[in-house]
C-alpha positions in Angstrom: 0.0 0.4 0.1 2.9 2.5 0.8 4.4 1.6 -2.1 1.7 2.4 -4.2 0.5 5.5 -2.5 4.5 6.7 -3.5 4.1 5.9 -6.8 1.2 8.1 -7.7 2.0 10.8 -5.5 2.7 13.6 -7.6 4.8 16.8 -6.8 2.0 19.0 -8.5 -0.9 17.0 -6.9 -0.2 17.6 -3.2 2.1 20.2 -1.4 5.2 19.3 0.5 3.8 21.0 3.3 0.1 21.3 4.8 -1.6 23.0 7.9 -3.4 20.7 10.5 -4.6 21.8 13.5 -2.0 24.5 13.2 1.1 22.7 12.5 3.4 22.3 9.7 3.5 18.4 8.5 5.3 16.9 5.9 2.6 15.2 3.8 4.7 12.7 2.4 5.6 11.4 5.9 1.8 11.4 6.8 0.7 9.1 3.9 3.7 6.9 4.9 2.8 6.9 8.5 -0.9 6.4 8.3 -0.4 3.5 5.8 1.0 0.9 7.4 2.6 -2.1 6.0 1.1 -5.5 7.0 4.0 -7.6 5.9 4.9 -10.1 8.5 8.8 -10.9 8.4 11.1 -12.6 10.7 12.8 -10.4 13.3 16.5 -10.8 13.3 18.3 -13.0 16.0 20.6 -10.1 17.2 20.0 -6.4 17.6 23.0 -4.1 18.5 22.0 -1.0 20.6 24.2 2.0 22.5 22.5 3.2 25.7 23.1 7.0 26.0 22.8 8.9 29.5 22.2 5.4 30.5 22.4 6.1 34.4 21.6 2.7 36.2 20.4 0.7 33.4 16.7 1.3 33.3 16.9 1.2 29.4 19.3 -1.9 29.7 16.8 -3.9 32.0 14.0 -2.8 29.8 15.6 -4.1 26.5 16.6 -7.3 28.3 13.0 -8.3 29.1 11.4 -7.1 25.9 13.9 -8.9 23.7 13.5 -12.0 25.5 10.0 -12.3 24.9 10.7 -11.4 21.4 13.6 -14.4 21.1 16.1 -11.5 20.1 19.5 -11.7 21.5 20.5 -7.9 22.3 24.1 -6.8 22.5 25.4 -3.5 24.0 27.8 -2.0 22.0 28.3 1.7 23.6 27.1 2.9 26.9 27.6 6.6 28.6 27.0 8.6 31.5 28.7 11.4 33.1 28.1 10.2 36.7 30.8 8.2 38.5 28.3 7.1 40.9 26.0 6.2 38.3 28.7 4.4 36.3 29.8 2.4 39.6 26.1 1.0 39.4 26.1 0.3 35.8 29.5 -1.6 35.7 28.0 -3.3 39.2 25.0 -4.9 37.3 26.4 -5.3 33.7 30.1 -5.6 34.0 30.9 -2.9 32.0 31.4 0.7 32.8 30.2 3.6 30.9 31.8 5.6 29.2 31.9 9.3 30.4 31.0 12.4 29.1 29.1 12.3 25.9 30.1 15.7 24.4 33.6 14.5 24.4 32.9 11.4 22.4 33.8 11.2 18.9 30.7 9.9 17.0 33.0 8.4 14.6 34.4 5.9 17.1 31.3 4.3 18.8 30.6 1.1 17.3 27.9 0.4 14.4 24.7 -0.3 15.7 20.9 -0.8 15.1 18.6 0.9 17.8 19.6 3.5 20.0 18.4 4.5 23.6 18.6 7.7 25.7 17.0 9.1 28.6 18.3 12.4 28.0 18.0 15.5 30.3 16.1 18.3 29.1 17.7 21.8 28.3 16.7 24.9 26.9 17.5 25.4 23.4 18.7 28.6 21.7 16.4 28.6 18.4 17.4 30.6 15.8 15.6 29.7 12.8 14.8 26.3 11.7 16.7 26.6 8.4 19.6 26.8 9.7 19.9 23.0 10.5 20.2 21.1 14.1 23.7 22.0 14.7 22.9 25.8 15.1 19.6 24.9 16.5 20.7 22.1 19.4 24.2 23.4 20.2 24.8 23.6 23.4 22.1 20.7 24.6 22.6 17.1 25.0 19.7 16.4 22.5 22.6 17.4 20.0 24.9 14.7 20.9 22.0 12.4 20.0 21.4 14.1 16.9 25.2 14.0 16.0 25.2 10.2 16.6 22.4 9.3 14.5 23.6 11.2 11.5 26.5 9.7 11.4 25.9 6.0 12.4 22.3 6.1 10.7 20.7 3.1 13.3 17.7 1.8 11.7 15.4 3.2 14.9 16.0 5.0 18.5 13.7 5.2 21.7 13.8 8.4 23.8 12.8 9.4 27.1 12.2 12.3 29.0 9.7 14.3 31.3 6.5 15.1 30.3 6.9 18.7 30.5 9.5 18.7 27.2 6.3 18.8 25.0 5.5 22.3 26.7 9.0 23.8 27.4 9.4 26.9 26.1 6.0 26.9 24.7 6.6 23.8 22.9 9.3 25.1 21.0 11.7 23.0 22.5 10.2 20.0 21.8 9.2 21.3 18.0 12.9 21.6 17.2 13.5 18.4 18.7 10.6 16.5 16.1 11.9 18.8 13.6 15.3 17.9 13.4 14.4 14.1 14.0 12.3 14.4 10.7 13.6 16.8 8.6 17.2 16.7 8.9 17.8 13.0 9.7 14.8 11.4 7.8 13.5 9.5 10.4 9.6 8.5 10.9 8.8 9.7 14.3 5.7 9.4 16.9 5.5 10.3 20.5 3.2 9.4 23.7 3.0 10.8 27.2 2.8 7.1 29.1 2.4 6.9 32.7 4.2 4.1 35.1 0.9 3.5 37.0 -0.5 2.0 34.0 2.2 -0.4 33.6 1.6 -1.8 36.8 3.7 -0.1 39.1 2.5 1.8 41.9 3.9 5.1 41.2 2.6 8.1 39.3 5.5 9.1 37.0 4.5 10.3 33.8 7.3 10.3 30.7 7.2 11.5 27.0 8.2 8.9 25.0 9.6 9.3 21.5 10.3 6.6 19.0 11.3 6.9 15.4 12.6 4.3 12.6 14.1 4.7 8.9 11.2 3.0 7.6 7.3 3.9 8.1 5.7 2.2 11.0 2.4 2.6 13.0 2.5 2.3 16.3 -0.3 1.4 18.9 0.0 3.0 22.2 -2.4 0.6 23.8 -1.0 -1.7 25.9 -1.8 -4.8 27.9 -0.2 -5.2 31.3 -1.2 -8.5 33.1 0.8 -8.2 36.2 0.0 -5.2 38.6 2.2 -4.4 41.7 0.7 -2.7 44.6 2.2 -0.7 47.2 2.0 -3.5 49.6 4.1 -5.7 46.8 6.8 -3.3 47.1 7.4 -2.1 50.9 9.7 -4.2 52.7 8.6 -5.3 56.4 11.7 -4.9 58.3 12.7 -1.4 58.3 15.8 0.0 59.6 15.2 2.9 62.1 17.3 5.4 60.4 14.5 5.8 57.6 12.0 7.0 60.6 11.2 10.8 60.2 11.6 12.7 63.1 8.9 12.8 65.7 8.1 16.2 65.2 7.7 15.9 61.3 5.3 12.8 61.8 3.1 14.5 64.5 3.0 18.0 62.2 1.8 15.8 59.4 -0.9 14.0 61.2 -2.0 17.0 62.4 -2.5 18.4 59.3 -3.7 14.9 57.1 -5.9 11.7 57.6 -5.2 9.1 55.0 -8.4 7.3 53.5 -5.5 4.6 52.3 -3.5 1.8 54.1 -0.7 1.5 53.2 0.0 5.0 51.7 2.3 7.0 50.6 1.8 10.6 51.7 3.4 13.6 50.1 3.9 17.3 50.7 4.3 19.5 47.8 5.9 23.2 47.9 3.2 24.6 49.6 3.0 22.4 52.4 0.0 20.6 51.4 -0.3 17.2 52.4 -2.0 14.4 50.3 -1.9 10.7 50.5 -2.2 8.0 47.6 -2.1 3.9 47.5 0.8 4.6 45.1 3.7 7.0 45.2 4.0 10.0 43.7 7.0 10.4 41.0 10.4 10.0 42.8 12.8 12.9 42.2 16.4 13.1 42.5 16.5 16.3 44.1 13.8 16.2 46.3 13.7 16.5 50.3 14.3 13.8 51.8 10.3 14.1 53.6 9.1 14.8 50.5 7.4 11.4 50.2 6.7 9.1 53.6 5.6 5.8 53.8 2.0 6.4 56.0 3.2 9.7 57.2 6.0 7.8 59.3 9.1 6.7 57.1 11.1 7.4 54.1 11.4 4.9 51.4 14.5 2.3 51.4 16.4 2.3 48.4 15.1 -1.0 47.5 11.9 0.3 47.3 12.7 3.0 45.4 14.3 0.5 42.8 11.2 -1.2 43.0 9.0 1.5 42.1 11.0 2.0 39.4 10.7 -1.7 38.4 14.2 -2.7 39.1 14.3 -6.4 39.2 15.3 -8.0 43.1 19.1 -9.1 41.4 19.6 -5.5 41.3 22.5 -4.3 43.4 22.5 -1.4 45.1 26.6 -0.2 46.0 26.3 3.1 46.6 25.3 5.5 49.1 21.4 5.9 50.5 22.0 9.5 49.2 22.9 8.4 45.9 20.6 5.6 45.2 17.8 8.0 46.1 19.3 10.3 43.3 19.6 7.2 40.8 16.1 6.1 41.1 15.1 9.6 40.8 16.5 9.5 37.7 15.7 6.2 36.3 13.2 5.4 34.0 10.2 3.0 34.5 11.4 -0.2 33.5 7.9 -1.8 33.0 6.7 0.7 30.7 9.4 1.0 28.3 9.9 -2.9 27.9 6.3 -2.5 26.8 7.3 0.1 24.4 10.0 -1.9 22.9 8.4 -5.2 22.6 5.3 -3.4 20.4 7.7 -1.1 18.6 10.8 -3.1 17.6 8.8 -5.8 15.6 7.9 -2.9 13.4 10.7 -1.5 12.4 13.1 -4.2 12.2 
């Protein structure tokens, strides 16, 4: 179907760009995207991938679990993270130490790969006009490093993850630049969706935007069937060291302000000092106060509980201090969520 649309499309019949809901859309790309091929083919035995801004390996675990279900052997060709403590955790769990600062890595020296993963930090872009290309539009941001690697290595596909607010950052201009670069500058077909870890069986409200892209056209179904769902009771430890308990004064102050309707629950205090509680956790945050989230209003989450909230398996080795573990969990991706995306996306584009 796609080839026929391409064959009969004439430049004088259909303009290069059309306005849809106020946005400029490449019509040829739209025709490709909404007309997916139905051909079924055998998946490759091995897919080589790289893991950028890898943190403690959330993408790596998600990939491993998804590939196992798909019958694919995954091979990590390169990993990178600038944080030395994240490097320690990654090395302890995957027996390889990630390379450091990606901005100092020559993209030509990265081994060839088929699939790129990146949970990149969101930074402000200096947008000088899209006609100048991604080097002018994204230089000085970490997205630029993803773009230059994609341009040099031309992998089949990528999966990117970021905070939900990326889509609205700087009035939407940051996100528009990212999509423009991926589609028009680098030639990928792209789709994106905001997903919530709560919908993937993890007791944590954590909304993240997932951006997927491939060299071949695809039509992604963002509806997922989740069989196994965990509750707070599943992830909470039974015997917790006293060091995780908040002070008597903090507990009393919280309980004077709030009574929870759930047990167990995670109590959340916002910047205004308002207290709320839920039978799940609000999003873990790397830089939040120790008392930002309290189990039943009384104690902090343990490092193991935080890792469980992100979907890390029990065999994940926590080899850093509680402070660093808290930061690492707050920066990690929800593994269960990304696993489902990989499992559905990869067969569409390989």
